[in-house]
N, C-alpha and C positions, 0 to 999 in steps of 0.2 A: 504494499499500499504506500505509494508515493504521495505524501500528503503533509498534514501539520503535526503528525505524531498520533499515536494511539495510547490511550490510557490503559495500562495493563491491569488496573484494579476494577474495571467495569464488570458487573456481574455477568453479563452475557458474553463476555470475551475471556472465560476462564478455561473451559475444556471443550473438546469435541464430544459427540455422542459416544464414542468408544473410549473416552477417558484420557486421550492425548492432550497435552497442553495446547491451548488455542493460540496464544501469542508466543512464538518461538524466538523472536529476536526483535529488539527495538534499537534503532541506530539514529543518532542525530547527525545527519550528513551536512548540516549547515555550519556546525562549529559554534553555534550560539551558546551551547552549554559547556564549552571547553574551559578547563581550569589549568593554569600553568602550575605544574607540580615540580618544577626544576630544583627547588631548594631541598637539600638533604640534611636531616638532623639525626643525631643519636640521642635517644631518650635517656633521661636520668630519673631514676626512681619511677619509671612508667609515666613520665610527664615530659611534654615538650611545649615550647612557646609557639603558638599559632601566628600566622601573619597578621591577624587582627590585634595581636597583643595579648590575647587571652592565654592563660595557662590551660593546656589541654591535658586531661587525664586519659591515658590509654587504658583499654580493657586488658587486664592482667592475664586474661585467658587467651589473648591473641598470640599466635605463633609468629614470631619475627626473627627467624634464624640469622638474618643479615645483621641484626642489631641496629638497623637504620629505618627511618621513615621519611617520606616526602610530605611537605606541607604546602598548602595553597589556600586560596580564599576566593569566594564568589558572592557577589551581590545578589540577593534574592530577587530583586526586580529585574535582573537580567535573565532570570529563569521563568518567571511567572508570565502567563499570558496577559495580554493588555487588559482584557476584561477583569481578570482576577486582580491585577494590581490596583485597579479602581476600587474594588470591593475591600481589599486588604487595607488600602490606605484609609478608607472610611472607618473600618473597624479599629485600626490603630489610633486614628485621630480621636475616636469616641473614648477609648481607654485613656489616652493622654489627657483629654479634657476632663474626664472624670477625676483623675488624680489632681489636676491643676486646680479645679473648682474646690476640691477638698482642702488643698493646701491654702488656697486664697481664703476660704471660709475660716480655717483654723487661725491664720494670721490676723484676720480682721477681728476675731474674737479675742485673741491675746492682746491686740493693740487697744481694744476697748477696755479691757480689764487692767490696763496699766494705770498706776496712780499718777495724778496730775501735778502733785507737789514737785516744784522744781528742784528742791533739795534731795528728793528721793532719787537714788541712783537708778531706779527702774526706768527713769526717763531715757537713760542711755539705751536700755533694752528696747524702749519704744521706738527710738530713731532707728535702731538696727532692724526692728521688725518692719517698720515702714519701708526701709530699703529692700528688705526681703520681698515684701509685698509687691513693690515696683518691679522687681526682677521676675517675680512669678507672672505678673500681668504682661510684662514685655515678652516673656518666653511663650505665653499663650498666643499673643498677637503675632509673633514672628515664627510660629511653628512651621517646620518643614519635615518631611519624612523621606529619608534616604532608603528606608526599608531594612529588612534583616540582612545581616552579613554573616555568611556561613564559612567557618573554618573547615578545611578538608584535609584528610590524611590518607596517604597511600602507602601500602607496605606489601611485601612479598611473604606468603606464609609457607614457602617451600614448594608449593604446587601452583598457586595462582596469585596474581596481583589482586589486592583487595582494597576497597576504598570505604571510608566512613565520613559522613557529613554531619557536623554538629547542628542538627536541625533546630534545636531549641535554644542554641546560643549560650549554653550554660557551662561550656568547657568540659563537660563530662561525656566522653565518648563511649563509656561502658554501656550506656543505654541506647546506643546507635548500632544499626546493622552495618557489619563489615561485609560489603557485597563485592562479588567479582563480576566479570562481564555477563551481561544478561543472558546471552545465548548458552552460557555454561550451566548456570544454576537457576535462571528465570526468577530472580529475586527482585523485589521492588520495595521501596519504602515510601513514607509520606511525610511531607514537611511538618505538618501539624494538623490538629483536628478542626482548625478554623478554615484554612485554605483548602484542605482535602486534595491537594496537588500531589499526585503520585509520581515517582521517578525511579528510573533504574540507572545503572552506570555501565560504561565501558572504559577500559584503561588501555592507553596506547603508548608506543614508544618506550617500552620498558619502564612504565610508571611515570614518565615525564609529563604526560597529558591525561587528565581525567575528564571524561565526557559525562556530564549529568544530563540524562535524557528525560525531558518532560515535554508534554505536548504544548503547542503554541495556540491552539484554537480547537473548538469542538468538532470542526469539520472532519478531521481525520478519523476520530473514533466513530463518528456517525457513518462514514463511508465504509469502515471496517465492519460495522454492525450490519449494514445492508448486505455486504458480501457473505459474511460468515457468522453472524451472531448466533449463539445457542443458549436457549433458556429451557432446561429440562422440565421445569415446573410450569412454564408459560410458553408452550410451543408456538402460540400465535405471534410471539415476538421474534421468532427465529429469523435469521437472515436467509438469503437464497440458498446458500450452501453451507449448512451448519457443521458439516464434517470437515470443511477446509481449515487449514491452519494459516496463521497470519505472520508476516514479517513486516514490521512498521519501519519505514524509512522517512524520517522527518526531513522534508525538503522545504518546509515553510519556516523561515528564520524568525525567531522570537524578536530579534532587534528591529525588524522591519514589519512587525505586526502580522507575521505568518506568510509573507510573500516568499515565493521560491527564488533560489539563486542558481546560476549555472553551475557553480562549483558543487552544490548539493546534489543536482541532478546527475552529474557525472560520477560523483562518489556513490550515489544510489545504485548505479548499474553494477558496481563492484559488489555491493551487498546482495543483489539479486543472484549473482553467480556464486557467492560464498554460501548462500543458503539453498542453492539448487531450486530456485522458484520456478514453477510452471507458468505462472501468470503475473502480470503487473497491472495494477489499476492506478491511473493518474487522473485525478479530477482537478486538474489545474490547467491554465493556458492563457495566452494573450494573443492579440491581433498580430498579424505579420503580412508584409507585402512580398516577402521572399520565401514562399512555401517550399517545404522539403529540402531545405539547405541549412548548413551550419554544423558546428562541432558537436553540439548536443544531439542533433538528429543523427549524426554519424554514429555516436555511441548507442543510441536507441536502435538504429538500424542493425547494428552488430548484434545486439541482444536478440533481435528477432530472427535475422537471416542466418547467423552463425550459431547461436545457442538455442534457437528454436523456442524462444519464450514468446507467449501470446501477450500482446500489449494493448489493453483497452484504455481509452482516454476520452475525456469529455470534449464535445464539439464546441462548447461555449454557450453563453447566455446573452448574446448581443443581437438576436433576431428581432423582428422578422425580416429584416432587409437581406438582399442577396449578398454573398461573399462576406459574411460576418463570422465565418468559422474561425476558431482560434487555433494557435499553434501550441503544442504539436499535434493534438488529437485530430483536428479537422483538416490538417495541411500536410501530413506526412504519410507517405505510402505504406510504410512498414507498420504503422499504428492503426488501430481500428477506431475510427471516430464515431462517437455514439451521440445521437439526438435524443431529445426528451419527448416522450409520448405520454398523453393523458387519456384515460379511459373513462366512460360513464360511471363506472364503479368508483374510480378515484375521485371524480368530481363530487359524487355524493358523500363518500366516507371521509375524504380529507378536507373538502372545502364547503360541505353542507349546502351545495347548490340546490335551490328549489326546483330548478328545471335543468336536466342534464342534456348533453349533446352526444353526437357520435364520436368515436375514436378520432383523435386529432393531435397535432403537435401543440405543445405549449406555445403561446405567442412569442415568448422571448427566446426559444431555442434557436441557436444559430443556424444559418442556412449556408449552403454552398452556392455555387462552385468556388474553388480557390481561384486565385488570380492567374494561375497557369492552367486552368481548365479541368482540374480534377473535380470529382463529384463532391469532395469535402466531407459529407456525412455518409458513413457506411451502413450503420444499422440504427434501429429505433428501439428504445426500451423505456419503461416507466420512469418518469423524471420527478417523482415526489415520494417521500417516505417518512414514517416515524421510525426512529432508530436510536440506539443508545448514544449518550454523550458523556464526557468525562465528569467524574465526581465533583470536581471543583465548580462546575456550573450550578450545583445544588439541584439538579434535575436528573431523573433516570433516563429520560428520552426527550426527543425534540423532533418536531416536524421541520424538514428542510426540503427545498425544491430547487431543481436545476439539472443541467446535464451532469453535474457532479454527482447526482443521485442515479441518473440513468446509466452512467458508465459502470458503477459497482454492481448494479443489478444485472447488467449484461455480463460482467466479469464473473459474477457468482454462477450464472447459467452456463458459462464456458467451463467453470470448475466442475459443475455437475456432470457435464458431458465427458470431461477428461477422466473423472472418477469412474464412470461407467466403461469407457474405453480401456482403461487400465485393468479394471476388474475382469473384463471379457477378453483381454489381450488382443484388442483390435489395433492394428498399426495406424498411426496418424502422425502428422506434424502440424506446425502452426498454420501452414497454408491450407491444408485440407480441412481443418476445423473451421477456419474463417470462411472458406468457400462454402462449406456445408450450411453454415448459418445464413450466409447471404443468399444462397440458392433456395433455401426453404422459408425465408422470411415472408410474413403476410403483408401484402400490399394494403395500405390504408388509403381509401379513396379521398378522404378529406385532408390529405397531406401531399405536398409536392415531393418530388424526388430529392430536392435540395434540402429538405427538412428530415426526411426519413431514410434516405439512402435506399438500400434494397427492401426495407420494410421492417415490421415489428418482429422481433426474434420469436422463433418457434422451436423450443429446445428439444422436445421429443422427436420432432421431424428432422432436425439437424442430426440427432444421434442415429436415427434410422438411416439417414443418408450416408453417414460415415461407415456404418456397417455394410450397407449395400455396395458402396463404391470402394471398399477396401483394396480390391485388386486392380483398381484403375490408377496406375502409376502417375498418370498426368495430374491427378488431383494434388499431388505433393509439391507441385511447383507453382510459383507465382509467375504470371504472365504480365510483362510490363509493356504498355502501349505508349508510344511517344510520337510527337510530331518532329518534322525536320528541325524546328527551332528549339527542341528540347522540352517543350511544354508537354503536359500529360493529357491535354484535351484541347478542343476547340471552344473558345469562349467568345461568342459574338453578342455584344450588349449594347453598343452605341448605335444611334439611328443610321449612321452611314454604313454600319456592319450588318444590321439585322432589320432595318426599316423597310418599308414598302418599295423604296427606290434603290435598295442596296443591290449591287451586282453579285452574281453567284461567285463563290470562291472555291478553290480546289486545294485539298490538303492530302499529303502523303502520310500515312500512319505506319509506323514500324512496330511490330509485336515481337518480343523475344522473351525466352524463359530466363528466370534468374536462378542459378545453381548455387548450392551451398558452397562456401569458400573452399571447403576440402574436397569437392567433387573431382573425380578423376577425369582425365582426358577421355577415356573410353566411355564413361557415363555420359559425357556431353555428346560424343559421337553417336551413341545408341539412342539418344532421346529424339523422338519424332512424335508430333501430334497434328491431327487434321483440325483446321480452324476455319470458320466461316464468318465473314464480317456482315452483320445484318443492321438494318436501320429500322427504328421503331417510330420514326417521325417522317411525315410526308415531305417536309422541307429538306431532308437529308437523303442524298442518293449515294449508293455504293456500287461496287462492281457486281456482276451477275452471280447469283447463288449457284 
């Protein structure tokens, strides 16, 4: 799940139906949770001085055979999601003001009780008390909140690096979890019972870098719940594929309110390979005028074409105008761009419409084609859902709408099909699965091809098609159609191109198969497929059938 991070403490994201752990790895690819742990200290009497200046008491039960620990420090507000920072600031201010008001009240009472006799030395006390009162009032007026400051300790226990974070800022690490990389032990902790922000850790560069992994926004947990949430006691809350396991890759940087960075996306591809993921869902994207190009697209394309990962991504929420699909989901050939569908049942259950309509696209779902003539949207899936959100939101679930919800719905359906294919030992690859879904999709009459692509996903039909066509080798290859100028399609939009007075134009289309990078020369020589170019529109003429 390429997103804002997933809360590992959410009830519906704990296990699969057969008891396996649901979230098997959490990685902050943005670096927003990184802590510099380069300073090495030798403890004395199980104590060290933290970078905050606090004396840190180590847990005497910790095994530290090297006799050394690393210390670092992290500001809490650099880890907290923006929405949580506002809530915690309000809570901390209320506690501060409560103490200040009590101080002010006590001082005023003491001043009142002072004897007014000038000869009484209590007058000196009164002047002092008045100065103190002024200081308290000034402190209240000038209140600022830099937030919590967490001391961090990293050590090696002889087997793994471990990290402890002083979440309560009391200097006593004996009551803190000493956690290793999440993928090893799947441990997580919570900063406190007010924030309810859960976090895990990863330790890099032989202990020199500690990554504190906390989610940056509810979006990522919501998306993960749509794909694979599992509630054994409330199955109606299950995600599409409750048996699927999740790897959370945080690409939404907390420093910039959950926006993704290029560095995070590239790092994310490494995590996909390390965890041997079958599928990626990315419900992120922005507009572009240079579709299907760039370094990040190169990395994504390698994931799909070389490592055979199926990559679903949201098409965008910038519709209904043409050519509003976002990158990378709606603009990249290797990725499967998903548009947002709304059904009469969804209209009634999710939006309480008194009068429903036929199946259609949400008005805001982005439309193709791309500026180089590709269709933009490949498939259509439900674009609204109630799903779990992080505990720090103080809610169990939330309704969200967008192609961000359509993409994980589609990804979950892909996961169901892969599970069935593996169980029945049916051969497949990323291209055959994609083509089966596109070829079996249901066409929605009240939606244009630019909004729905091939149509609404039909999972049982796609599964049957994959089993039926298992011996058709040609289904395993992607066929790439390009024009002589390198564009992926013909896009005639302006009046001089497509108006009543426009002159007919002729285009040459080249179609070629895309082979796996490790394909042998003989495999390429042996490949042959019969193709027929057909036209579905009266205004387009092709060669004879």
